[in-house]
N, C-alpha and C positions, 0 to 999 in steps of 0.2 A: 504494500500500500504506500503510495507516495504521500507527501505532506499535504497536498491539496485535498486528496481523498480523506486523509486522516482528520483534517480540520473540518471538513463538511460533516463527517461522521460525529464529531464532538457536538454539533448543533442538533443532532437528531437523537441523542442519548436521552434516557429517562432522567439522568442527572444534569443539573444546570451546569453550563460551562462557565466556570469562574476564571476570568481572563486576568493574567498578571500584566500590568503595564510597566514597561521598561523604557529607560531613556538613554542608556549606555550599555556597554558590554557587561560591566560588573553587575548592574541591576538585573540584566537579563539572565546571567549565569546564576545569580542568587535565586531568582524566581524559579528557574528550572531545577535547581538543587533542592529546594524545599518541596517540590512536587506539583507545581502548576503544570497543567497539561498543554497549555498554549500561552503565547506571549503576544501582547499588542503593544506596539510602540505608542508613546504619547508625544504628540507634536509639541505640546506645551513644555513637557519635561526636557525634550531634546533642545528646543529653543533656549530655555533657561540655562541649560548646561553650557551654552556658548555665549551667554550674556544678552540674549534677545528676549523680547516679549513674544507671546504667541500671536498668530495671525499672518503667517507666511512672510515674516520679516527676515527669517534666516534664508540664506541661499539654498536652493533646492539641491545642489551638488553636495553641499555639506550635510544636509539633512539625509540624503540618500546614502551617503557614506556611512553614517551611523547605523542605518538599517542594514546595510550590506555587512558590516562588521558583526552585527548581532546574528544574522542568518547564517553566517559562515562559522559560527562558534557554538550554536545550540542545536540540539537534535529534535526539539519539539517544533510544531508549526508556529510561524510568526505571521501576524497580520500588521500591516503598516498604516498608520494614520497619516494620510497625505492632505489633510484639511480639505480645501475646495479644489485641489489639483495643481496648485502652483502654476497657474497659467491664465491668461486673459482670453484665450480662444480655445475652442474645442480640440483643435489639432494638437496644441501644446499639452493640454491636459491628458489626451489619449497617449501621447508620446511619453509623458511622465508616468502614467499608469503602467505602460509596457516596460519601461526601464525599471520600475519598482518590481514588477513581476520577474524580471530577468535576474534580480539579485537573490531570488529564492524564497520570497514570501509566498504564503498560501492564500492571502487575501488582502484587502484594503478597506479602510474607512474613507468614504468621500462624502462631503457634506454639501447642503444646498444653500448655505449662507454665503453672502458676498463679502469680499475682503476689502475692496476699494470704496465701498459704500455700505450703508446700513441696509438690512433687509435680506430677503431670500430671493433666489432665482425663481422666475416664473415656473410653474409646474411643468408646462409643456417643454420649456427650454431644458430643464433638468432631466426630464424623461428622454429627450432626444440625446442628451449627453450620455446618460446611462446606457441606452441602447447601442450607441456608437462604441462605448467602452466595452460592452459585452461582445459585440461583433469583432472588435479588434483583438480582444483576448482569445476568442475562439479561433480566429484566423492565424494566430501566432502560437497555437498549440497549448493554450491555457484553458482548456475546457473545464468547467465547474470551478474555476477560480472564484473565491468568495468575495463578492461585492457587498459590503455592509453599508447600505445607504443611510447616512445620518441626516435627519431632519431637525433643524433648529427652531421649529415652531414655538417651543416653550420659552425661547429666549427673545423671539421677535414678534410674537402674535398676541393680541389682547386676550382672545378666547381660543386657546390653541387646540383643543381636543378634536373638533370636527375637521379643522384644517389638517391636523396630523393624520387623521384617518384617510382623508382624500389623497394626501400626498403619499402615504404609505402604500395604498392600493395601486396608485399609478406607478410608483417606483418598482414594485414587485412585477407588475405587468411589463415594465421596461427592461427587466433583466437583473434586478437586484436579488441577491441571495437571501439577505436578511435586512432588518430595519433597526436603526439605532435612534432612540429618542432620549437624548440627555435632557434633564430638567423635569421630566415627568415623575411625580412622587406620589400622586393620589392612587391608593390601592384599587379603588373602583375603576378608575380610568385605565390603569395598567391591565386589570383583569379583562375589561372590555376590549382593549386593543389586542391582547393575546388571543381572544376568542374570535375576533373579527378579521385579523390579517393572517393570510395563509403563508406565513414565513416566520422564521425565528426572530423573536423580539429581544433586543439588547437594551438594557437600561444602565444608567450611570450611577455609581455610588454618590450619595449626598448625605449630610448629617441625618436626614429623615428617612434614608433608604440605604440600609446597610447589611441586611441579613439574607444570605443565599437561600436558606430553607424557606423563609417567608415568600421570597420572590418565585421560587420554584413552584410553590403551591398556587401562585397567581398565574402560572403558565409561562413565565419568563424563561427563555432558554439560554441567555447569555448575560453575564453581569461583569462589568469592568469598573475599575476605580480611577481611570484617567490619570490626571496629574497629582492626585491626592497623596500618594506615597512619595513622589519626588518632592512635593511641597513640604512634607513632614521632614524629610531628610535635610532639605535646605534650611528649614527652621532650626533643626537640631545643630547644624553646622554653624549658623549665625549665632545661636545662643552660646555655644561652647567657645567659639572664637572670641566673642565679646567678653566672656568670663576670663579667658586666658589673658586678655589685654588688661582687664580691670584688676585682676588679682595678682598678676605678674608671678603666677605659680602654675606649674603644669600638673599638679597632683590630680586634678579632675580627669586627666586623660587616662588614669589608671584605676578609676572607680567604675568597675564593671558590675 
């Protein structure tokens, strides 16, 4: 079984896929070592590790280099967060998707939010993009490559639920393998989404949404924590560095 097949199979298991989000090789190797069955890169975490904010501000070459380093050194499937595709036109985005597939990932996250302005891509425009991505992947030997279509309705829409359902249905019809809805936290809405959409639903960890077992009962098939772990590590680093400078004493480095 190749990694794409393995990754797809993880989404159809009775057990929820708890995805570990990595931002560099060390974090990826650690997640693999402790037992995560698949890794998703976090664009936010990767950008922060180079001193950038999220939002496609980091150069795509540098971003892709991190993804390539991870895939070359772990044995479990990796899915890459490529934000909105790092391109202003369909052709550039498709090329970036193919280049990402070429480094050995089993899937991607691609979102419908705009980077140069506020708001979301029009549904028909994003569906056209998803269909073109699926066709290009199939034509280059990447059948069943996992396209996780992220919709940012809960960040950009006043009453997001029905807009989310409309977009999800359209994205699945356009070739998406699964749907990612960050920001959705209401249990009733999650349950209705999982019963309505005929594709695996991925939700994002937030303070109000943390338990795999609860989410599994709601029908969620994939759960990820995005940049939360990298943020926690950065916070720990900041705190300890500040204490070292303030105390002028390194004893805290040996307090395990």
